[in-house]
N, C-alpha and C positions, 0 to 999 in steps of 0.2 A: 494629816493622817490621810489614805486612795482609802475613802471607803469602799474599794470594789476587791472582794474575799470577805471585804472583814463579817463578824456579827453583830447588827445596834437589836438594844431594845428597843421600840417606843410603845406611854406608858395612854391610853385613851387612841391607835392604834386607829379604831373603827372610826372616826368619826372626825371632820371639823376640821384642823389644824394636824393631827396625828395624823388621821388619815392622808393628806397630803403628805406628810416627813415619811413615813411607812412608802409611799409609791414615788416619790423622787430620790427614795436611799434604795430600793428595787432596782430602778433606772439607773443607775449605778450602781451596776454587782452586788451590792451590801443583804448580806442573808437578815433578813429582815424576820423579828416576832412583834405582833402586836402583845401586850396585855391590856385587856380590856372583861368589862364585867359584859359586854355580852354585843355582837354584831357579829357578823364579819368579817376580816381582816380585808383587806385590798389583794389584789388578785400576785401570784409571787410572792405573798408572805406569810408566814402562819399564827395562831391566833391560842393564844394561851387564857383560860378564864382567867380575872384572875380580878381581886376584892382589894383596891392598893388601899384601905382607912385594916383591916384586915393582914397582920404580920403573919400569921398565920398559914396567911393565903398568896402573901407573893413570896415569904422563901421558900413554897409549895412548885409557884411554879419559876423563878429564878432555876432551881431546883432539878426543872423540866429543860432546861437550854443542855444541849451538850456543847464542850468546846467555847475557844471564850467569846466574854461579852466587849467585846473595843469598843459598843459607844450604846449612851443612852441617851433619849430624851422627854425627861418627865412635861406628858402634856395634858394627862387630865387633868380632868377641873367639872368646878359645877361654879355656877352662879347666885348669887343672893343679891338681896333687897332689904333695909329693912332701919326704922334710926334705932340709937347706944338707947333710947328711954324716948315718952311721949304721956301725952299729960293724959293721958291713960296708965299707962305703968314702966314695969324696964320693960327694955327691949326683948329680942325673943332669943332669950344662948342659948336654948337644945340647935337653933337656924345658922345661929354665930359659930359654936362646935362642929355642923355637920360641914361647912365647909369649910372651916380648920381640919379636919380631917381627912377630906379629900386631898384640896389642895396645897398645905402645908406638911402632914402628919404623912398623909401618902407620896408625897415628893420624898422628905427624909428616908422614912423605911423602903419607900422599892432605893434611893441612893447608895443605902449602908450597904443592902445586902448584895446591887450589880459591883458596886465601888468595891468590898470584897475582893469580889472575881477576877476584876477588873488586875489587885494588883497581881496576880498568880501569869500573867500575860506575859506572851515575850515580851523582848523590845518589839519594835517595829521604826522603818525607818530614819535617814537620820537625827533625827533627834531621840529617840529611841521609848516614841510612845508607847503610852498602854491603852491607854486610855482618854476619852472625852464625853466627856457631863454636859448636855446642855439642856438645862432650868429652860419653860414657860411660864416667865415676869408677868407686868401691864404694867399700862399705863397707869395703873392705880397703886402702882407700886409707888408712885411717888408723888402722886395729883388725885388722890382717893375724892370723888363726888362725894357729895349728903344721901346719907342714907347705906354705904358702902364699907361701913367702920369691918363683916367678915372679910368681903370680899379684896379690901386692899391689907387686911394685919396681913391675911396670908400672901401675897405678891409682894409685899411690904418685903415680906421676913424673905420669901423664896431668893429675893433680889439683894439683901445682906450676906446670905450664908455662900452667895457664889464664889465672892472674896472669901469667902471661912474653907471654905469643903478645896478651893483650892490650894491654898495655903496646908490645908490639910495630907493634899493629894501629891502635891508637886516633886514630894521624893520620892512617888511609885510610877515619877514621867505620866500622869494622869492629869491636864484638863477640864476645868470647869466655866463656860460663859452660858450668859442667857442670851432673851429674845425678848422684851416687854411692847410686845402686837398695843395699836390703838383696835380701833375701831372693826373687827374685822366679818366677814360674813362666814360666819357659820353659824350650827345647825343650835348653837346655846345660844344667841339670836332672831331665832328664824322669827318670832312669834312677837318680836315688837312692830306700833303699826310705827306707818311710813312717817310723820306729822314725828315720830319721837326722834327716832337713827337724821331724817335731813337734818334736826334741832345740835344734833349727837356730831355730826360733822359739818358745822359750822366753825371752828375747833380746830378744822384743819385748815392746813397753808398752802399745799399742794403737794400732793394734787390730791383737789377736795371729794374721796369715795371712800370706800370704806375699804381697809385693806384685802387682798386677796391671799386662801389660809398656800397658796404656791409660793406665797413670795413670803412664806414665813418657812414655809419646808427652802424654799431658797436660801437666808440669808444660815440655817439651821445645816448647810450642808458647805455653802462658805463655812461655817465656823470649824464645819468637822476638818476638812482637806488646810488652815493654814494653822500654820501650831503656834504663830507668833499672838494667836490669839486665846488670853488668860486674866479670871478673873474678873471678869467684868460685862452687863450690859449691856445690851442694845437692840437699842426703843428703835424703833418699825412701825410708824402711827403719822409718816407726813407732817412736822412739826408740831402734830394738836400738843395744847396748853390744852384739857375743861371745863368748865367750869367752875365754880361753887356748888352749881344747880342747876335742876333745871326746870325749864315751866312742868316740865308732865311728873316729875321728880317734886318740886315743892305743891302740885297741884295735891 
């Protein structure tokens, strides 16, 4: 699908991976709407305040978008660390539910409402596409580290849903893909100690550095413009395979 002139929705589009994706899509001529709880949309994009954990907020936001929606990038997300249980007691289940609500249920809710709108689009291009959905997964979808129960559960579920949604929506000419980044330089990890970051990057084969948000956006653009990509998750992690735990988590 050629994104020029198409309408795109990016959740969490005012910061991090979402912001870079909004900027990249605007640069190639897409009309972009950022769904975010706060902040300011990048230049050239429209911001609609939206809480992805609240279906009424999602429905109201999608209803404000006029015309067809052709591209959806689910990049809104939060982190979270904590064991499932310890000698002191059960893990923090309220914190677990919060991560699931944002990262998984939020993405499901937005996808449900936006995909419904996509089905009504006129077919586009020689393959008669109606839409493309891209989910921000994670290498934690595959190799979650100690203490990452909630985050891993949310991202593993998104990765698993990629093929299911592709099968649900293929009859309507809608593709679904995922991108699984490794450690990326974003506000989500901006407060981590330098020693911790260095330890995390030891597992990267090449290049041994944090990923850049624009690299995530570049992969999203490649997915959007390549019709044969469907039902799969692309790892973006410099061949990183995280260890079971780090010295920081063990301490």
